C-alpha positions as CSV (number, residue, x, y, z in Angstrom):
1,X,-22.8,-16.5,-10.8
2,X,-19.3,-14.4,-10.6
3,X,-16.2,-16.5,-9.8
4,X,-13.1,-14.0,-8.1
5,X,-10.0,-15.3,-7.6
6,X,-7.1,-13.0,-6.0
7,X,-3.7,-13.4,-6.5
8,X,-2.4,-11.3,-3.9
9,X,0.5,-10.7,-0.7
10,X,-0.4,-10.2,2.6
11,X,1.6,-7.2,3.6
12,X,1.0,-5.6,0.0
13,X,-0.3,-2.0,0.3
14,X,-2.4,-2.8,-3.0
15,X,-3.4,-6.0,-2.2
16,X,-4.9,-4.7,1.2
17,X,-6.6,-1.9,-1.1
18,X,-8.4,-4.6,-3.1
19,X,-9.1,-7.1,0.0
20,X,-10.4,-4.0,2.0
21,X,-13.2,-3.3,-1.0
22,X,-13.7,-7.3,-1.2
23,X,-14.5,-7.7,2.6
24,X,-16.7,-4.2,2.6
25,X,-18.5,-5.6,-0.4
26,X,-19.1,-9.3,1.3
27,X,-18.2,-10.9,-2.0
28,X,-16.4,-14.5,-1.8
29,X,-13.1,-15.3,-3.7
30,X,-10.7,-17.4,-3.9
31,X,-7.1,-16.7,-2.3
32,X,-4.0,-17.2,-4.1
33,X,-0.7,-15.9,-2.3
34,X,2.1,-14.3,-4.1
35,X,5.7,-14.8,-2.2
36,X,7.1,-11.3,-2.8
37,X,10.6,-12.1,-0.8
38,X,10.6,-15.3,-3.1
39,X,10.4,-13.6,-6.2
40,X,7.1,-15.5,-7.3
41,X,5.6,-12.5,-9.1
42,X,8.2,-13.3,-11.6
43,X,7.3,-16.7,-12.1
44,X,6.1,-17.2,-15.9
45,X,2.5,-18.0,-15.2
46,X,1.9,-15.2,-13.0
47,X,3.4,-12.7,-15.5
48,X,0.9,-14.0,-17.9
49,X,-1.3,-12.5,-15.7
50,X,-0.3,-9.5,-14.8
51,X,2.7,-8.2,-17.1
52,X,4.2,-5.7,-15.0
53,X,5.4,-8.2,-12.4
54,X,3.5,-6.9,-9.3
55,X,0.5,-7.8,-7.3
56,X,-2.9,-7.6,-6.8
57,X,-4.4,-9.2,-9.8
58,X,-8.3,-10.4,-9.3
59,X,-9.3,-13.0,-12.0
60,X,-13.0,-12.4,-13.1
61,X,-14.2,-15.5,-14.7
62,X,-10.8,-16.1,-16.8
63,X,-10.6,-12.2,-17.3
64,X,-7.6,-11.2,-15.4
65,X,-7.8,-7.5,-13.9
66,X,-4.4,-5.5,-12.9
67,X,-4.1,-2.1,-11.1
68,X,-5.6,-1.9,-7.5
69,X,-7.7,1.4,-8.3
70,X,-9.0,-0.3,-11.5
71,X,-9.7,-3.3,-9.7
72,X,-11.8,-1.5,-6.9
73,X,-13.8,0.5,-9.4
74,X,-14.5,-2.7,-11.2
75,X,-16.0,-4.0,-8.2
76,X,-17.9,-1.3,-7.2
77,X,-19.3,-0.9,-10.6
78,X,-19.7,-5.3,-10.6
79,X,-21.3,-5.0,-7.4
80,X,-23.0,-1.7,-6.7
81,X,-25.0,-3.3,-3.6
82,X,-22.9,-2.2,-1.1
83,X,-21.8,1.3,-1.8
84,X,-18.0,2.7,-1.8
85,X,-18.6,5.4,-4.0
86,X,-20.3,8.9,-3.4
87,X,-23.2,9.4,-5.0
88,X,-22.6,13.0,-6.6
89,X,-20.5,13.5,-9.7
90,X,-18.7,16.3,-7.7
91,X,-17.5,14.0,-5.0
92,X,-16.8,11.4,-7.7
93,X,-14.8,13.7,-9.5
94,X,-12.4,15.0,-5.9
95,X,-12.6,10.9,-4.9
96,X,-10.9,10.3,-8.4
97,X,-9.0,12.9,-7.8
98,X,-7.3,11.9,-4.3
99,X,-6.8,8.4,-5.5
100,X,-4.6,9.8,-8.8
101,X,-2.4,11.3,-6.1
102,X,-2.0,8.3,-4.1
103,X,-0.9,6.3,-6.9
104,X,1.4,8.6,-7.8
105,X,2.3,8.8,-3.8
106,X,2.7,4.6,-3.9
107,X,6.2,4.4,-5.3
108,X,7.5,7.1,-2.4
109,X,6.1,4.9,0.3
110,X,7.4,1.8,-1.3
111,X,10.9,3.5,-1.6
112,X,11.0,4.3,2.6
113,X,9.4,0.4,3.1
114,X,12.8,-1.0,1.3
115,X,14.6,1.9,2.6
116,X,13.7,1.2,6.3
117,X,13.1,-1.9,6.6
118,X,12.9,-4.4,3.8
119,X,16.6,-3.8,2.3
120,X,17.7,-4.9,5.7
121,X,15.5,-8.3,5.1
122,X,17.2,-8.4,1.2
123,X,20.7,-7.8,2.4
124,X,21.1,-10.9,4.5
125,X,20.7,-13.0,0.9
126,X,23.6,-14.2,-1.0
127,X,24.9,-11.9,-3.7
128,X,23.7,-13.7,-6.2
129,X,20.3,-13.9,-4.9
130,X,19.9,-10.2,-4.6
131,X,21.3,-9.8,-8.4
132,X,18.9,-12.2,-9.6
133,X,16.1,-10.5,-7.8
134,X,16.8,-7.1,-9.1
135,X,17.8,-8.4,-12.6
136,X,14.1,-9.9,-12.5
137,X,12.4,-6.0,-12.1
138,X,11.2,-5.1,-15.9
139,X,11.4,-1.7,-15.4
140,X,15.1,-0.8,-16.3
141,X,14.5,2.8,-14.0
142,X,13.1,0.5,-10.9
143,X,15.9,-1.8,-11.4
144,X,18.9,1.0,-11.4
145,X,16.6,2.6,-8.1
146,X,16.8,-0.8,-6.5
147,X,20.1,-0.8,-6.8
148,X,20.9,2.5,-5.0
149,X,18.5,1.8,-2.5
150,X,20.0,-1.7,-1.9
151,X,23.9,0.1,-1.5
152,X,22.9,3.7,0.1
153,X,20.0,3.2,2.5
154,X,18.3,6.5,3.9
155,X,20.9,8.4,2.0
156,X,19.8,7.2,-1.5
157,X,18.1,10.2,-3.3
158,X,15.4,8.1,-4.2
159,X,14.5,7.0,0.1
160,X,15.2,11.0,0.7
161,X,12.9,12.3,-1.8
162,X,10.1,9.1,-0.6
163,X,10.3,10.6,3.3
164,X,9.8,14.1,2.2
165,X,7.2,13.2,0.1
166,X,5.6,11.1,2.7
167,X,5.1,14.3,4.8
168,X,3.5,16.0,2.1
169,X,1.1,13.2,2.0
170,X,0.5,13.3,5.7
171,X,-0.2,17.2,5.2
172,X,-2.5,16.6,2.7
173,X,-4.6,13.7,4.4
174,X,-4.8,15.5,7.5
175,X,-6.3,18.7,5.7
176,X,-8.8,16.4,3.4
177,X,-9.8,14.6,6.8
178,X,-10.8,18.1,8.1
179,X,-13.8,18.2,5.7
180,X,-15.4,14.8,6.6
181,X,-14.9,11.9,8.9
182,X,-14.5,9.4,5.9
183,X,-13.0,10.8,2.3
184,X,-15.7,11.7,0.2
185,X,-18.3,9.8,1.3
186,X,-20.7,9.3,4.3
187,X,-19.2,6.2,4.8
188,X,-15.5,4.3,4.4
189,X,-15.2,3.7,0.5
190,X,-12.7,3.4,-2.3
191,X,-10.4,6.8,-1.6
192,X,-10.1,5.4,2.3
193,X,-9.3,1.9,0.8
194,X,-6.8,3.5,-1.5
195,X,-5.2,5.7,1.6
196,X,-5.0,3.6,4.6
197,X,-2.5,1.1,3.6
198,X,0.7,3.5,3.7
199,X,-0.7,4.9,7.4
200,X,-0.3,1.1,8.4
201,X,3.0,1.3,6.7
202,X,4.4,4.3,8.5
203,X,2.7,2.7,11.9
204,X,4.9,-0.8,10.8
205,X,7.9,1.6,10.2
206,X,7.9,3.1,14.0
207,X,6.5,6.5,12.9
208,X,3.2,6.5,13.9
209,X,4.1,9.6,16.2
210,X,3.7,11.9,12.8
211,X,-0.3,11.1,12.7
212,X,-0.6,10.8,17.2
213,X,-3.5,12.8,18.6
214,X,-0.9,15.6,18.7
215,X,0.6,15.9,15.5
216,X,-1.9,15.0,13.3
217,X,-5.7,14.6,15.2
218,X,-7.6,14.1,11.8
219,X,-5.8,11.1,10.8
220,X,-5.4,9.9,13.9
221,X,-9.2,9.5,14.8
222,X,-9.7,8.3,11.3
223,X,-7.3,5.6,11.3
224,X,-8.6,4.0,15.0
225,X,-12.0,3.9,13.7
226,X,-11.2,1.9,10.8
227,X,-8.8,-0.7,12.8
228,X,-12.3,-1.3,14.8
229,X,-14.0,-2.2,11.6
230,X,-14.8,-6.0,11.0
231,X,-13.1,-5.4,8.0
232,X,-10.2,-4.0,8.9
233,X,-9.2,-7.6,10.9
234,X,-10.7,-9.7,7.6
235,X,-8.7,-7.5,4.9
236,X,-5.4,-6.8,6.6
237,X,-4.6,-8.1,10.7
238,X,-5.4,-11.8,9.7
239,X,-3.2,-11.4,6.4
240,X,0.1,-9.7,7.8
241,X,2.8,-11.8,9.6
242,X,3.4,-9.9,13.1
243,X,6.8,-11.5,12.8
244,X,7.3,-9.6,9.7
245,X,5.9,-6.9,12.2
246,X,8.2,-7.1,14.9
247,X,11.0,-6.7,12.1
248,X,9.9,-3.9,10.5
249,X,9.2,-1.8,13.6
250,X,13.0,-2.5,14.4
251,X,14.4,-1.2,11.5
252,X,11.8,1.5,12.2
253,X,12.7,2.3,15.6
254,X,16.9,2.1,15.3
255,X,16.0,4.7,12.4
256,X,13.2,6.7,13.4
257,X,15.3,9.8,14.5
258,X,17.3,10.5,10.8
259,X,14.1,10.0,9.3
260,X,12.3,13.0,11.0
261,X,15.2,14.6,10.8
262,X,15.3,14.5,6.7
263,X,11.1,15.2,6.6
264,X,12.1,18.8,9.1
265,X,15.2,19.4,6.6
266,X,13.2,20.3,3.9
């Protein structure tokens, strides 16, 4: 019998990706929540499992798996009974190219999440707490970007670039969904799981007007369809605290006009 333990965080986009596939495949797992705001991802015992100081991590019979896209490929290879990958090689290639693109977009979504919402939560901490949080970031470039983001908010170059790249992401996704109602398969699969958390995050940041029925109808239909799936409730809704969503939404509403202006001044 395979024992699965998932170290994850409720709102984390990458944690959502893995939970969606675990639920799709009806796999039982032990849930270990990592509080990112308090810095549990930097705990020495956790870092032994995931030296990148991030979530998620899946432990399979004492073997630690990291990187959400690779975890999901592992789950597909190991538990193929419920398919999450297209069958023909050309579609698999397209799917992997898309997921590779999504992985490259991930930091951009992180920038807008922090620039619009999380920054305002972090700034409520003491200077000593903030300095320690920044010092715990292992990557020097990410550490510098976090300082810049906290100081400048929407005016930080990394946030401006994240907003512009988010428009490119939305346009690409709208185009891809014009070919099929799912990404590269006949049903919800790896590419859909890799992508939907970023639409969820934009929705939480009060940016849903960017993919409504009038602006990007393919994304709108796809998102609504996924929200009605049982796995969405189990993998997403149940794990995301509604007070946090309310806070992100408020900060998003307050800055929405500025965000859209940055997008349009490309």
